C-alpha positions as CSV (number, residue, x, y, z in Angstrom):
1,M,9.2,-3.1,-1.6
2,K,12.7,-4.0,-2.6
3,E,12.8,-7.3,-4.8
4,D,8.7,-7.6,-4.0
5,V,7.5,-10.7,-6.1
6,L,4.3,-9.3,-8.3
7,F,1.9,-11.5,-10.2
8,I,0.1,-9.3,-12.8
9,N,-3.1,-10.6,-14.6
10,K,-5.9,-8.6,-16.5
11,H,-7.9,-7.7,-13.4
12,H,-4.9,-5.7,-12.0
13,E,-4.6,-3.9,-15.5
14,S,-8.4,-3.5,-16.0
15,T,-8.4,-2.2,-12.2
16,A,-5.1,0.0,-12.9
17,Q,-6.8,1.6,-15.8
18,T,-10.0,2.7,-13.9
19,I,-8.2,4.2,-11.3
20,F,-6.1,5.9,-14.1
21,E,-9.4,7.1,-16.0
22,K,-10.4,8.7,-12.7
23,V,-7.1,10.1,-12.0
24,M,-6.6,12.1,-15.5
25,E,-10.0,13.5,-14.4
26,E,-9.1,15.1,-11.3
27,R,-5.8,15.3,-11.1
28,T,-3.7,18.1,-9.4
29,D,0.0,18.9,-9.1
30,K,1.8,17.2,-6.3
31,Y,-1.4,14.7,-6.5
32,I,-1.5,11.6,-3.6
33,I,-3.1,8.4,-4.4
34,A,-3.6,5.8,-1.3
35,V,-4.6,2.3,-2.7
36,S,-5.4,0.2,0.6
37,G,-7.0,-3.9,1.5
38,E,-6.5,-6.9,2.9
39,S,-3.0,-8.8,2.5
40,E,-2.6,-9.9,-1.2
41,S,-5.8,-8.3,-2.3
42,G,-3.4,-6.8,-5.3
43,K,-2.4,-3.7,-3.6
44,S,1.2,-3.5,-5.2
45,E,0.5,-5.1,-8.1
46,V,-2.4,-2.4,-9.3
47,S,0.2,0.3,-7.9
48,Y,2.6,-0.9,-10.0
49,V,0.4,-1.3,-13.2
50,L,-0.9,2.2,-12.5
51,G,2.5,3.9,-12.0
52,R,3.6,2.6,-15.4
53,M,0.3,4.0,-17.0
54,L,1.2,7.1,-15.7
55,R,4.2,7.1,-16.8
56,K,3.4,6.8,-20.4
57,K,1.5,9.9,-20.4
58,G,4.8,11.6,-19.1
59,I,3.6,12.1,-15.4
60,H,6.6,11.6,-12.8
61,T,5.5,9.1,-10.5
62,K,6.6,7.5,-7.5
63,I,5.8,4.5,-5.4
64,L,6.1,4.2,-1.7
65,N,5.2,1.0,0.2
66,M,4.1,1.6,3.8
67,D,5.7,-1.8,4.7
68,S,8.8,0.3,4.8
69,F,7.5,2.6,7.2
70,Y,6.6,-0.2,10.4
71,K,8.3,1.0,13.6
72,I,9.6,-2.3,14.3
73,P,12.0,-3.7,11.8
74,P,10.5,-7.3,9.8
75,L,13.0,-9.8,11.9
76,E,11.9,-8.3,15.0
77,R,8.4,-7.8,14.3
78,R,6.8,-11.6,14.9
79,A,8.7,-11.4,18.6
80,W,7.4,-8.1,19.1
81,R,3.9,-8.8,18.5
82,Q,3.5,-12.1,20.2
83,K,5.2,-10.1,23.3
84,H,2.5,-7.2,23.1
85,G,-0.5,-9.5,22.0
86,V,-2.3,-9.5,18.7
87,E,-4.2,-6.4,19.6
88,S,-1.3,-4.3,19.0
89,I,-1.5,-5.3,15.4
90,G,-2.8,-2.4,13.3
91,Y,-2.0,1.0,11.7
92,S,-0.6,2.7,14.9
93,E,2.5,0.1,13.9
94,Y,3.5,2.7,11.5
95,D,5.7,5.4,11.7
96,W,3.1,8.0,11.0
97,K,5.9,11.1,12.0
98,T,8.3,9.8,9.5
99,I,5.2,9.4,6.8
100,E,4.3,13.0,7.3
101,R,7.8,14.1,6.9
102,V,8.1,12.2,3.6
103,I,4.5,13.5,2.1
104,K,5.8,17.1,3.0
105,D,9.0,16.8,1.2
106,F,7.0,15.5,-1.8
107,K,4.7,18.2,-1.5
108,A,7.8,20.6,-1.4
109,G,9.7,19.0,-4.3
110,N,12.6,18.5,-1.9
111,T,15.3,15.4,-1.7
112,S,14.0,13.3,1.3
113,E,15.5,10.3,3.1
114,M,13.1,7.5,4.0
115,P,13.6,3.5,5.0
116,Y,13.1,1.0,2.6
117,S,12.5,-2.7,3.2
118,D,14.1,-5.2,1.1
119,V,11.8,-8.6,1.5
120,I,14.8,-10.9,0.8
121,S,17.0,-9.9,3.3
122,N,14.5,-8.3,5.8
123,Q,16.6,-5.6,6.0
124,I,15.9,-1.8,6.0
125,D,18.0,0.4,3.7
126,R,17.8,4.0,3.6
127,L,16.6,5.2,0.4
128,I,17.7,8.9,-0.7
129,T,14.8,10.5,-3.4
130,D,14.5,13.8,-5.0
131,F,10.9,14.9,-5.3
132,K,12.0,18.0,-7.0
133,D,10.1,16.7,-10.5
134,I,7.8,13.7,-8.9
135,E,4.2,15.1,-9.8
136,L,2.4,11.7,-8.4
137,L,2.9,9.6,-5.4
138,I,1.2,6.2,-4.7
139,I,1.2,5.3,-1.1
140,N,0.7,1.3,-1.3
141,G,-0.4,-0.5,2.2
142,L,-2.5,-2.2,4.4
143,Y,-3.9,1.3,6.0
144,S,-2.5,3.5,3.5
145,I,-6.1,5.2,3.7
146,M,-5.2,6.8,6.6
147,V,-3.3,9.4,5.0
148,N,-5.0,12.4,5.4
149,K,-3.3,14.3,2.9
150,A,-4.2,11.7,-0.2
151,D,-6.4,12.9,-2.7
152,L,-7.8,9.6,-3.5
153,K,-8.2,6.8,-1.2
154,I,-8.8,3.5,-3.3
155,F,-10.1,0.5,-1.2
156,I,-9.7,-2.9,-3.1
157,E,-12.6,-4.9,-2.4
158,L,-11.1,-8.9,-2.1
159,S,-12.6,-11.2,0.6
160,Y,-10.5,-12.1,3.7
161,K,-11.2,-15.6,2.5
162,E,-9.7,-15.0,-0.9
163,T,-6.7,-12.7,0.2
164,T,-6.0,-15.7,3.0
165,N,-5.8,-18.0,0.3
166,Q,-3.2,-15.8,-2.1
167,Q,-1.1,-15.4,1.1
168,L,-0.8,-19.4,0.9
169,K,-0.1,-19.4,-2.5
170,K,3.0,-16.6,-2.4
171,D,4.3,-18.5,0.1
172,I,6.0,-15.1,1.2
173,E,6.3,-16.4,4.7
174,E,5.5,-19.2,6.9
175,V,1.4,-19.4,7.5
176,D,1.0,-21.2,10.9
177,D,-1.2,-20.3,13.7
178,W,0.2,-17.1,14.9
179,R,0.1,-16.2,11.2
180,M,-3.1,-16.7,11.0
181,K,-4.0,-14.7,14.1
182,E,-2.1,-11.8,12.4
183,L,-3.9,-12.3,9.6
184,E,-7.3,-12.1,11.3
185,R,-6.5,-8.7,13.2
186,E,-5.5,-6.8,10.2
187,H,-8.6,-7.8,8.7
188,E,-10.6,-6.4,11.7
189,V,-8.7,-3.4,11.7
190,I,-8.9,-3.1,8.0
191,E,-12.7,-3.6,8.3
192,S,-12.9,-0.6,11.3
193,I,-11.1,2.1,9.1
194,R,-12.5,1.1,5.3
195,G,-14.8,4.0,5.6
196,E,-11.8,6.5,5.2
197,A,-11.6,5.2,1.6
198,N,-13.5,7.1,-0.7
199,Y,-13.7,4.9,-3.9
200,F,-13.7,0.9,-3.7
201,V,-12.7,-1.1,-6.5
202,D,-14.2,-4.7,-6.9
203,L,-10.9,-6.8,-8.2
204,D,-13.1,-10.0,-9.4
205,T,-15.1,-7.4,-11.6
206,S,-12.1,-5.5,-12.6
207,M,-14.0,-2.7,-13.9
208,N,-16.4,-2.0,-11.1
209,M,-15.7,1.3,-9.1
210,Y,-17.9,2.9,-7.2
211,H,-18.2,5.9,-4.5
212,L,-19.4,5.9,-1.0
């Protein structure tokens, strides 16, 4: 997301390197990587480092953050969720129609317009990007492994307790009782879909990547 805060460490770099090596083995034209995991599991950091590695290899890459594709804007989302109940939280909150259109534009090498979330203002801007020369798309988000057209679906293994602690450290938003309920619900949904991934990365051991 625009103006997002990244704290990159050696684990993110080692994990990105592991994914990079896998991508270089099997990459085809217009390749899509989905990077998923709990909130604050390191998805954005790993995606960023991976994108830089690919760029150094001359592979034109773009990162899409799925937070930009929520149906309900950031400033309205908390109230909407409280009104509809914690059970409303999940991958159905994404605007899948827009996501699929953007992916179609990427595959076709077209110019595409999409939402773009600014974490400072919490506004949704409009981004116009030209996919003509973009060879690889990294889709980063809680539920990105639900993207059917992804060629490589990565799930970052970091426990709910660890990611909750990271949420508290980052202090991106107030972590009150309701926010804890949101995180618990997100955890339940992510656990229910993690089987959609085809590769799992242990961020603690960094180099441990395995296929189920």
